[in-house]
N, C-alpha and C positions, 0 to 999 in steps of 0.2 A: 594456643596455636600462634606461631610467629606470623607476622604480617606478610601477606603475599605481595610479591613485586613482579610485575609483568613487563616485558619489553613491549615496545609499540607494536611490533609484529605479532607478538603473542596476544595482545589486546585485540587486534584486528581479527586474528584467527578465532578467538573466543566469540567475538561478536558475530562473525559469519556462521560459525557452527550453531550458535543459538538461533539464528535466523534460517537455518536450513540451506545455507549457501556455501558450504565448505567443500562438498564433493558431488560429483554427478551420481545420479541414481543408478543402481544396478538392476532394477526391475521396472517394468512399465507401471505407471501410476494407475491407481483405481479411484473411484469416486470417494472412498473413505479417506484417501490420501489428501484430497482437496480440503476436506473438513479438518483433518489433522494439521495441515499447513496453516490454515486460518487460525486455528486455536494456538498454534505455536507463535504466530505473529501477534496474536490477540485480536486482530482486525484485518480487514482487507479494504483499503481505500477505493472509492468509486470515482471514476472520471469517464466522460463520454467521448473524448477525442479519439478518433479512429483512423489516423493515418497508418498506424499499424494496429494490432489487436488492442482493444480498449484496455486501459490500465489494469483493472482487476484480473483479467485473463492473463495479461503479460506477467504480472507479479507471480502468479501461480506457475506459469511456464518456466520462469527463471529457476524455480525450485524443483519442479516436478518433471521437467522435460515434456515430451509429447503427452498430452492428455486431451480429453474431450471437453471443450469449454461448456458444453451443455450441462455438465455435471454441476457447475456453479449455479446455473438457473434452476436445476432440479432440487438442489439442496435448499434453496430459498422457498420454492413452491411446496416442498415437503415439510417445511417448518424446522429444519435443522439450523437454519440461519435466519436472522432478521436484519433489517436495515435501520440504522439510526446514526446520530451524530456522535462520533468518537473522536479520532484525530481530525477528521472531516466526515463527510457522509461515508459510511462504511458498511460492509457486510460483517455481521458479528455472530458468534455462536449463540443459539437461542438460550442456552443455560446461563448466559451472562445478562439476560434481559433485566434482571433485578438491579444490577449494578448501574444501569442507565436510567432506571425509572425515576430517580430524583430529578434528573434533567427534564423529563417530560412534565412532572408535576409542578416544578418551580423554574420555568424557563428564564425568569428574570435573573436568577442567580448565575445563569450562564451568559448573561449579557444579551438575552433575546427578548428585550422589553418590547420590541416592535410587534413580535408575534402575539404576545399576550394582549397588548393594546388593540391590535387589529381585530382579534377575536371579540373583544368587548364591543368595539365600535361597529362591528358588522355581524352582530349576533344573529340577525335574521337570515343572512346569507349562510352562516355557519350551520344553523339549525335546519334550514331547508336542504342543504347538501347532505347532512347526516341522515335526514329522513329519507332522502332519495337513495342513499347507499343502503340503508336499513331495509328498504322495500324492494329495491331492484338489484342489489348485489354489487360486486366490485365494479369500480369505474376507473377510467383514465382521464387525464386532463383533456385529451382530445375529444372526449364524449360530449363536452359542453361547447356549444357554438358561440363564437364571439359575435356580438351584435353592435359594437360601437365603432367598427371600422378601423380600429387601431391595429398596430403590428403586434408581434409576439415577443419582443424583448422582455427581459426579466423585469424591467421597470414599468412595463405595460401589461403585466399579467392580467388576464380576465379574472373577475372576482372568484369564480369557482376554482381556478388554478391556485390562486393565493390561499383560498380557504383550505384546499387540499393540503397545501404545504404547512400551513400553521396548525392544522389538525394533526398532521403527521408529527410535527415538532412537539405538540402537546400530548402525544401518545394516544389520542382518541382514534386515529386511523393508523394502520400499518400497511406495509407493502406486502401484498399477498403473493405476488409473483411479478415477473417482468416478461414483456412480449416485445421482441425486437429492441430490447433494452429500455423500453418505455415502462414506467412504473404503473402498476395496477393496485389501486388502493381499496382497502376493505376495513370494516370495523375491527378495532383491536381485539375485541372479545371473540370475534370469529377467527381471526388469524392465530391468536395465542390464547385459546380458551382455558388453558391450565393455569394462567397467571391470576393471582389475587393480591391486592395491595397489602393484605395482612402479612404477606411474606417479605415486605420491603425491609431491606437491611438498614441499620443505622447509617447515617451519612458519614460519620467519622470512620466507620468500618469500611465503607466504600472507598474513601480517600486512601486509606492504608492499603487496601487490596489493590487499587490501581497502581500505587507506587511499587508494591512488591511485584506485580505482574509486569510492569514496565522494565524493571531491572532484569527479571527473568527473560523477557523477550529480547532484550538488547545484549544479554550476556554479561555486560558490565556497563556501568553508567556513572557519569559525574552527576552530582546533585542537580546541576542546572539543566541537565538533559531530561530529567524525569517528567516535569509537568507537561511538556509539549506532546509527549507520546499519546496520552489520552485527552489532551487539552483540558486538563483540570484547572479549576479556578482557585484563587486564594481562599483560605489559608492552605499553603502547600505542606505536605507531610515532610518532616525532616528525616532523611535516610539515616543520619547519624543516630537518631533515636531508635530507629528500627534495628540498626546494628547493635546498639546497646542491649536491646531486647533479644538478640540472637536470631532475628528474622532475616537480617542481611549480614554480609561479611564485608569488612572494610579492607581495601587493598590499595596498591599504588602502581602507577605506570611510570616507567623510567622517563624522566624529562618533563613530567607533568607536576605542577605545583599542587593542584587539588587532589584529594583522594578519589578513588572510585569505589563503587559498591557492587558486590556480586550476590547473586541469589545462591543459597546453599545447594540448590539443585545442580549448579554448575561447578561445584567445588572440585570434583575430580577432573572435570574437563579443564578447569583453569590450571590445575597442577600439571596436567599433561601438556598444556600450552607452554607453561613456564619451562618445562624440561625439553621443549623443542619437538614434542611429539604430535602437535596439532598443525598440520601443514595443508592449508586449503589448496585444492587442485582444480576447482571448477572455474571454467571460463564461460561467461554468459553475458547477455544483454539485460539490463535492468530497465524497468519503467521509471519515468521521472517521479512517480508517486510510490516508489518502493520504500519501505521503512528504512532501508539503509541510507537513502539520500534525501528523504523528504524534509529532514531537519538540516538545513544548509550549514549551520554552525557545527553540528555534530559531525557531518561528513568532512568538513574542513579540519576539525581537530583530530579526528580519528584516522582519516585517510589522506589528509593534505589535499583534498579534492574540492576545488571551489566551483560549485555547481549552481547554475541558475536556469530555471525553465523559462524559455524565451518565447513561448507561443503567445503570451500576452504582451510582448514587446513589439513595437512597430517594426515592420520588416527591415527597414533601412538601418535600424539600430541593433539588429541581431548579430551576434558574433559567431555563433555556431550553427544555428538553425532553429526551425519552428518547434520541433519536438524531439530533441536529442536524447538518445538512450545512453546512460552511463555504461561503460564497458568494464566489467569485472573480470580480472584475470589472476588466478592463483593467489588470492588474498589481497590484491591491490586494485584500486580504481585507476585504470591506465589511459582512459580516453572517453570519447563520446561519439556516437554515431547518429547522424541525421538520416533517418530511414523512412521509406514510404513503401507500403505493400500495394502493388497494383494487382489486385486479386484476379480480376477478369482476364488480364493479360498474362498472369502467372509470373510476374516479375517482381522481385524484391529489390528495390532501388536504394543503394547507399549514396545519398546525395553528397555526403562528405563524411570523412572520418578524421577526427582531430585527436591526436595522442597527447598525453601530458608531457611537459618538458622533462627531459632526462630519461624518458623511456628508451631502452636499448632494443633496437631491432635485431631479430635473429630469425632463423628458419623456424625454430620452435614457437617463438612468439607469433609469427604470421600464421602458422598452422593452427595454433590455439584460437586465434581470432576468426580465421576462416571457418573453423569447425563450428564455432558459436553462431556465426552469421548463417551458415548453411543450414544448421538445425532450426534456427528461427524462421528462415525462409520456407523450409519444408513444412513446418507447422502451420504457416500461413497459407499453404497450398500453392506456393510459388516455386517453380522448378528452376528458375533462372535468377541469378544475382548480377546486378550491374554495379560498378564502382565508379563514382565521380571523382572528385579531387580529395586529396588527403593532406594533412599536415603532420609530419613532414611529407613533402610531395612524393618521394620515391615509394612510400608505403602503398600508394594507390595501385601502382603497377605490380608490386609484390603480392598484394592481397588478391588482386584480380587474377594474377597468374596461378596462384594456389587454388582459387575457386574454379578456374577453368580446368585445371588438372583433375580436381575432384569430380567435376561434372563429366569429363571424358571417361574417368575410371568407372563412374556409376552407370554410364550409358551401355 
């Protein structure tokens, strides 16, 4: 087979199609679609910031449109998902538990030496907590009263909270469910009774599987992109070797020096993209922790989009805002929106909208963005959208005008 050569646009289209972000859904999502979306991405990263919907719920909305966020909580409680450290803390399909079991059994290999040392140095606290869970059932960190008068920052966790976290990292506790997004811990053998370590796959096989799954989830990947997706440690799998074995396909993107790798599952889709038949049509808002943008280098190389999450940056040094949402439009990342959902007041506030340099304004462009914002606001239970300032400045009035027209038409 001759080497596949993709244009940059075709590469982006293939990536978005693999991620489920190429076109709007034609039917309303179901709970099964939530699980399918997570399997397609391989994982769903967790974050607790809630100026808009918390990240895992927003990542799913970007792909599924209107859906019931309770379905994610139910899938965890039912045992279809589990939580563990993948890219970061993530929801993961329960059938993938064995792929992460090595990390639990040997945390030092993941660089988590502190967790293992803390368990050894505080064995009494650990065993007392395990005995409590075994006798009394699932617990929250809040169930343990702090008695030393200190605050609750992560550097001042009470011993029980720290013990819960290290036991979770070590795989002795799992997250049974969440309540108001707070973790509820239980013994691993009660949460996932079907597992037995005799089923543990070889570590080399796990590394290879993670590499193959990453390429499949991304649609295409440079070798340098692969380790970050599952946060694998050295020694990294060489995708060129996987290509020699026929497990991956080697291809090129016009203008890129390095080769890229494709999963065979995407071969026909790649050919369609090369022929110009894969044309992303979705316009939506993305979470800062969406797989499309969580690797800043990949987002820059693939989309020319230089993105940085600024919620951890001092306010006076922020350029775009606290929790800006990347704006995806028809295959391109065209800007970012600093939004806040005032749920009680029913207002979805766009504090600012910053478009990328060179974006051409048109009635169609504005209508696409307005539609995405309106759908996101409605999903948040906000009937009204307000627009602050924009860059370029005229776009604020244009966007507000279309949103107002839509609101009048819907009234």
